[in-house]
C-alpha positions, 0 to 999 in steps of 0.5 A: 358840552359843545354848543351844538350838543348843548343845543340839542340836549335843551332842545330836547329837554324842551320837547319833554317838558311842553309834552308833559306839561300838555299831559298835565294840563289835559288830565286836569280837565278831567271834571269836564270829561264825559263818555264821549270826551274820554277815549281820545283825551286818554289816548292823547295822554298817552301819546304825549306822554309817551313822546316826552319819555322818548324825547327825555331819554334822548336828552340823556343820551346827548349827556352821555354823548358828550362825556364820551360814555360809548356803552351808556349812549347806546344803552339810552338809545335801546329805552328810547326805542321803547316809548318810540315804537309804540307812539303810533299806537294812541295815535291810531286809537285817537284818528279811528275814534275820530272817524268811526266814534267805536271803542271796539274798533279803536282798540282792536286797530291800536293792538294791530299797531302794537304788534307792529311796534313789537315787531319793530323792537324785537328785530332792533333788539335782536340785530342791534345798533352800530356804535354812535358817530358823535359829532359838534352838533349830536350822537348818530346811531344806526340800526342794523336790522333794515327790516326794522326800519320797514317795518316802522315806515309801512307800519308805523308811520305810513298808515298813521300819516294817511289816516291824518291826511284823510281826515283833514281832507274831510274836514276840508271837503264838510262844511265844519264850524269855525271852531271845531275846524281850527282846533282838529286842523292844528292838532292834526298838524302839530301831531303830524309834524311831530311823527313826521319828523321823529321819523327822521330824527331815528333813521338820518345819518346827518347831525345837522338835518337831525338837529333840525328835525328836533327843532320842527317837533318841538314846533309841532309840541307848541302847536298841539298845545295851541290846539287845545288851549289856544291863548284868548288873543287867538281865540278873538282873531280867529272868531272861535272864542267861547264864554268859558273855554274847555280843551276841545275834543274831535270826537265829541257827540253832535260836535264833529261831522267827520265822526258819523257814529257819534 
């Protein structure tokens, strides 16, 4: 395997491992969940599981590209598109729950974004993709449907990103405890890193840019883990240490002022 494709594959596997580890660690804290923390923690588990699946398939794509198996590369791309299309669903659910504290509203909004994801997949599978262009660094695949890309941009990228920026703006404008500001802001920045660069990863036709995007996705996954499970040295440095640390949840009752209904 060329050094470039080897590096690309390693980064994809690293994203997969960190994402699934984050998911498992959150699950292990289930005994600490309550009615307020459960919805967002479950949604975040689904989000990171989808991200993990996306980059596990992508890593296999890079291996197929190195072996020169074009058909397998393209087949795995279609498999990759499925978890990728639905990453915005648990994300939007979490963001709406942070803002409203209402499960029904969050579920309804998530369902709307799931419809966007299904529509994206329908156009993708209907119009198909072009044969991959394998380079030293990566395997690039172009989608034949401009409508599919526009659906993703409008419905699955711009709106969630705007929500993240809006919540971060509210966090800055309101007086929020330092601990809560750290947890929520860093988590939102991490998720923004991931979804923004996932978009670049999927639509770029520049191999080096795709590799750089995956490096930033990897950074985003690490930041997300640190948002929920900061090491004690970091807690002490930022003045957010607790006697017994438990994973933070933005929608916990009476903890975050952004959630006006909690």
